[in-house]
Structures are given as structure tokens and as C-alpha cells.
C-alpha positions, 0 to 999 in steps of 0.5 A, a space after each residue: 508259241 507267241 513272242 510273249 510266251 517264248 520271253 516268259 520261257 526263257 526267262 523261267 529258265 533263266 530263274 531255274 539257272 539263279 536257283 541252280 547257282 544257289 543251291 551250288 552253294 553250302 545248303 540251308 541244312 548247314 547254315 553259317 553261324 556268323 553275320 559278318 558275311 552277309 553284313 560285308 555283302 550288303 555294305 558292298 551293294 550300298 546297304 539296301 535294306 536300310 532303305 525301307 523299315 523291317 518287321 523281323 520275324 522269328 520263333 519256333 512255330 508259326 514264324 511263316 504264317 504269322 509273317 505272312 499275316 502281318 504282310 497281309 495287314 500291312 499291304 491293306 494299309 496301302 503300304 508296298 510290301 516285301 516279304 521274306 519267308 523259308 523254305 518254298 514249296 514249288 519254286 523259290 520266287 515264293 521265297 520273294 514277295 513283292 506286294 503279296 506276289 512271288 518276285 517275277 522271274 524276269 525281276 529275279 533274274 535282273 537282281 541277281 544279275 546285280 547282286 553276283 558280282 558283289 557276292 563273288 567279291 565276298 566269296 573270294 575274300 572269305 576264301 582268301 581268309 580260309 572261311 566258306 564262301 556265302 551259304 545258300 541263305 546268306 546269298 539268298 537274303 543278299 537277293 531278297 533285301 537288293 530286291 525289296 529296295 528295287 521294287 521298290 517297298 514301303 516295308 518288308 517283313 523278314 522271317 528269320 531262317 534260323 535262330 537269330 543273333 547269327 542268322 543272316 537277317 540279321 543284319 536288318 534292324 526290325 523296327 518291331 521284333 517279333 516271336 512266335 512260340 519258342 520250342 525246342 528245334 535244331 538243337 545241335 545248332 541252337 541249344 540243347 533247352 528252350 532258354 539257350 534256343 531263346 537267347 539265340 533268338 532274342 539276338 534279332 532285338 535291336 536297341 529301343 525296337 519294340 518287342 512282340 510275343 506269343 505266349 512263351 514258357 516260363 524259361 523263355 519268357 524270362 530271356 525276352 524280358 531280360 533282352 527287352 530291358 538290355 535293349 532298353 526296348 518295349 515288351 508286349 506279350 499274348 495274354 498280357 497286353 494283347 490276345 485272342 478273347 475268343 474263336 468259333 469255327 466257321 465256314 473256310 475258316 473261323 471268327 475271332 475276337 481279338 485284344 489287340 495292343 491298341 484296340 479290340 476287333 470282334 467277328 474278324 474272319 480268318 480263312 485258316 483253320 486251328 487255334 494256333 492260326 488264331 494265336 498267331 493273328 493275335 500276334 500279328 496284329 499286334 505287330 502291326 499296331 506297334 509298326 504303325 503307331 507304336 501300340 497307341 493306334 488301332 487298325 480301322 475295321 475295314 482295313 483288318 477285314 480286307 487284309 485277313 480276308 487276302 491272308 494265305 498260308 500255303 502247306 499249313 493245314 491246307 485243303 489239296 484234294 476232296 473226295 476224298 479229303 486231303 490235307 497238308 500241313 508242314 508240321 514239322 516238330 513235336 510242338 507243331 504237330 500237337 497243334 496241328 492234332 488239335 486242329 484236325 480234331 477241332 475244326 474237321 469231322 473226320 471219323 479216321 485219318 490217314 497219316 502220310 508221314 515223311 520227316 527229315 533226318 535232323 527233325 525228332 521223329 518220335 515227338 512228331 509220331 507221338 503227337 500225332 498218335 491220337 489222330 491216326 488211323 493209320 500211317 502210311 510212311 514214306 520219305 520225300 524227294 529230299 536228300 535229308 529225308 530218313 528212310 521210309 523203313 527207319 522211320 516205319 520202325 519208329 512209328 511201330 515203336 511209338 505207335 503199336 497200336 496204328 496200322 502201319 503201310 511202308 511206301 518207298 515213294 510220295 506217290 505210292 503212300 498217297 495212292 494207298 491212302 487215298 484208296 482207303 479213304 474213299 472206302 467209307 465216309 469221313 475218311 481223309 488223309 493227312 500229309 506231314 512231318 516236313 515241308 519236303 514231304 508236303 511239297 512232293 504231295 502239292 505236286 502230285 494233287 496239282 498234277 491230278 487235279 484232285 480238287 476241281 
């Protein structure tokens, strides 16, 4: 092993140790409904997030894809970007992107060494006050904001972890607040109605900000209008101020015509599938127009083409295998599963599909199954490596109840489910495998696809 390879391996091990330190904290499944702890940590660090402007993104579905499209368009404007998204598929570095690339192991380790003493100080203060120490996501947020300042970046795109008002990312004062579609999810923590959830999410709106929203239900739209008025912010809504005019299937993606806030964009190629990704792109364009020119200046055509051409959205309608086709998608609630079903029908020419399904315990499994049922010839029910996964037998019983017409297989591991599904798909033309239900089952499938080289 060369000296450079040895150094890389040492940094990888050190970065893995950072991840282990984060995992030792209260997990993401149990976020702390508070902002004061994160605010105290960044205050001790000198408020690194105030050294660059931010675009803040919340919603129920499409947050990550929309954030990635916004980041790519801003980077095409020759801006150095930071991007915080969650969760990750393979390594923690994926969550903190600098100029379009995951943060290096070396920088991750260096920045962790810088922030950790301050995190421990806040931990001590919280413990003395009878509160939980900083959680996994609170500590990760602080690390990301400090990493962006260290880079340094010209602008950061920050995806909310959960909700908005008390989410740790809300220490950021976003010049633009972006709302993807809001639906029921995380009801135990965010509220049992879309109005309650929207109210929590609207907490990211800061005074005199610009607000960009996807098309919403009447209940959610009313909440956002009220929040805009109270904060004296300007609200632009899909379908009114901007929107998708036309989309058509193209090789490797789709061609879009979009009416932005400041201009019209025709024949724009997007290398992502699904009507929902077209809508995410319209929201992203409006957000970038709002950030760069207060909605008064259109994005130059060559910049738009470059920004969209470099967009990726790992784990979202992603082809990870061929012969047979294996597609992964991280849809984890009924709204996302409905969009996935529509995209499979419209953008792919499959006669039969086996759905490899794994769902986490805090999700609406019957609703997800119901949404996927129209496209599922078979269900290969399994469970991911996550300790939050619904047991495969319990989930299979749900499938039997909700979708009795579909063939059903029960598999203890994702590897076994995929082996069965791929063998079935190989027996006839126009058969495919779709892996979905949670980000964790998608991550397990992607690791297997990479290891077994399902794509040349």
C-alpha cells in the first residue's frame, strides 16, 4: 500500500469513528423538539452559519431531490455551494456536500475535532439542567454548518430533518424558504392533521423572506398564506406564479417546459424520471430565481442546461441493475408511493413488476402498500438492516390484507428477497424489480447491486 493509500485509509477509519460518535447520541428517530441546544452550540462556535446566505427546504416528500436541484443550479452560476441533506445511503459524508461532492474524510475529521469540544460543553450544560445531551441530528447540523463556513461556501442549501419550527436546522435564517408538498407523515411528532404539520413546517419562514411553495392542499395553502402575512414575506406558489407547462419522456429522463417566476424555460432536459421530479424542478427554479434576483431575473439558458444536466438524486427512481431491470426508490409514505406508482406506469414499459418491500415501524405501511398495489404483480416482503424495520412476517400479513390479489413472498433478508425477485424477473421479457418502502431497504439493495455489479 502506498503512503497516499495508507493516509486515505487512516482518514476513512477516523471518519468512521466520527460516525460512531454521532451514533452514540440520541438517534434521529427521536428528535428533540427544541432549538435552544443547537443555537447554544453554534453561538459558542461564533455562529458559523451567519457567514453565508442559505436556502431552507422543508416539506413531506421531494425535499432531498428539490434541495439537490437547487444546489446544482446555484453551482452552475459559479457559486461555491454547501448542501445538507438526510438521510444518507452509504456513508455519513453524503449528507454534507461541498461544491457538489461529499465532504472528504479528512475534512470531516478535522471539522469534527474543531466542533466536538463545544458540543461537549453544551452536553454538560444540558445534563446539568436535566435535559438530554445534543442528539445525533443536532450534532450533525452543527458539524455541517461549521463545515460550510470552513470551506468556505457562497451559499448553503439546508434540508430540514423533521418538521421545521423546532428542527435543529432552523437556527439558519434562510433568505428563501422552500416548501415541497406537505402531507401526513411523522404524525406522532408533527401533528395528526396536515394543518398542524404545515404550521410546524412554516416555522422556517423568517421575517421578510421569500417563500416558494409547491402546489398544496387548500388547508396547507391557507397556513402558508397566513405565515407569509405574519412574517411580511413574499409567497410564490406553483400553479399561480410558476409551474410545469409540459413534460415528455426522453431517453434517460424528460424534457420540460417550465414557467418560472422571472422567465420561461423550454426544452430543458432533466435526467430524472417522474412527474414529481418535474414539479420539484419547477420549485427549484423558482427558488433559485428568488434567491439570486428576488424573482426578477431569469436563469440564463446555458446555466439552466448545465445545472439540470448535473443533477443526481441517488435512491430516487434510480436504475441500479439491468438484465433484469432493478429500480430503487426511497418512497416511505403513501404520498411518495403514489408518485412512484405513477412514474413507473408513465416512464417505463414493464409488463410485470415485483415490489421488494421493506418499511419502518413509524410509517403508514397499509397506505404504502395500497399505493403500490396497482403496479405490483408480486410483493417480495422483507426487512432492512435497520433496528426500526417492521418484521417481514408482520409486514407480509399487512400485504395479504391490503393487496390480496398479488403474489406474496416472505424473506428474512433483503439479499434473499432480491435473489428471488431477480430470478423471477429473468424468466420473461418486460419484467422488473422495484425496491422501495424505506431509505434503509434501498440502501441495502444499492450495496448489494454495487457488490454484485448488476450494471456493467
